C-alpha positions as CSV (number, residue, x, y, z in Angstrom):
1,M,19.5,-6.4,-24.3
2,Y,21.4,-6.3,-21.0
3,G,24.5,-7.8,-22.6
4,W,24.4,-5.1,-25.3
5,I,24.2,-2.4,-22.6
6,W,27.0,-4.0,-20.7
7,R,29.3,-4.1,-23.8
8,R,28.5,-0.5,-24.7
9,L,29.4,1.0,-21.3
10,P,33.0,2.2,-21.0
11,G,35.5,1.2,-18.3
12,G,36.0,-1.8,-16.0
13,V,33.6,-3.8,-14.0
14,G,33.2,-1.1,-11.3
15,A,32.5,1.7,-13.8
16,K,30.1,-0.5,-15.7
17,I,28.2,-1.3,-12.5
18,G,28.0,2.4,-11.7
19,G,26.9,3.2,-15.2
20,C,24.1,0.5,-14.9
21,A,23.0,2.0,-11.6
22,A,22.9,5.5,-13.2
23,L,20.9,4.2,-16.1
24,L,18.5,2.5,-13.8
25,V,18.0,5.7,-11.7
26,G,17.5,7.7,-14.9
27,V,14.9,5.4,-16.3
28,L,13.0,5.3,-12.9
29,A,13.1,9.1,-12.7
30,L,11.8,9.4,-16.2
31,L,8.9,7.0,-15.4
32,L,8.0,8.6,-12.1
33,F,8.2,12.3,-13.1
34,V,7.3,12.3,-16.8
35,I,5.5,9.1,-18.1
36,F,3.3,8.2,-15.1
37,P,2.0,11.8,-14.6
38,W,1.2,12.0,-18.3
39,A,-0.6,8.7,-18.3
40,E,-2.5,9.0,-15.0
41,P,-5.4,11.2,-16.2
42,R,-5.8,8.9,-19.3
43,L,-6.4,5.7,-17.3
44,P,-10.0,4.4,-17.1
45,W,-10.3,4.0,-13.3
46,N,-10.2,7.7,-12.5
47,A,-13.9,8.1,-12.9
48,V,-15.0,6.6,-9.5
49,T,-18.5,7.2,-8.3
50,V,-18.6,5.8,-4.8
51,N,-20.7,8.6,-3.2
52,S,-23.6,8.4,-5.5
53,P,-27.0,9.4,-4.0
54,A,-28.6,6.0,-4.7
55,V,-25.9,4.2,-2.6
56,E,-26.2,6.7,0.3
57,L,-30.0,6.2,0.4
58,T,-30.0,2.4,0.4
59,V,-27.1,1.7,2.9
60,P,-28.1,2.4,6.5
61,S,-25.5,4.1,8.6
62,A,-24.0,2.2,11.5
63,P,-25.0,3.4,15.0
64,A,-22.4,5.5,16.7
65,S,-22.4,3.7,20.0
66,S,-19.5,1.9,21.8
67,P,-19.5,-1.8,22.3
68,P,-21.0,-3.1,25.6
69,A,-18.6,-3.1,28.6
70,L,-17.2,-6.4,29.8
71,P,-18.4,-7.7,33.2
72,P,-15.9,-7.6,36.1
73,S,-13.8,-10.6,36.6
74,S,-15.6,-11.6,39.8
75,A,-18.8,-12.0,37.8
76,L,-17.2,-14.5,35.5
77,P,-17.6,-18.2,36.2
78,G,-14.7,-19.4,38.3
79,G,-14.3,-16.1,40.2
80,P,-11.5,-13.6,39.9
81,S,-8.8,-16.1,39.1
82,V,-9.5,-19.0,36.8
83,L,-6.0,-20.3,36.6
84,P,-4.9,-22.9,39.1
85,A,-2.1,-21.8,41.5
86,G,1.1,-23.5,40.9
């Protein structure tokens, strides 16, 4: 298929590379702006029911508290500096 496209494009190697790039950009634009928006509502995973009442009633919410504070370095075993000097 790519050989057929390459043979059909006019011009030399530079013009053919530019023509291939233009074709690629055109196909990507067609997919992004026409095909994907048309197909998106027809896909099966659009009907997501994450916030159903049964799930909200059975899953307890996490407490909104902060983690406990770390003790000061002097309270740790070995004192304020645990690395040997040197």
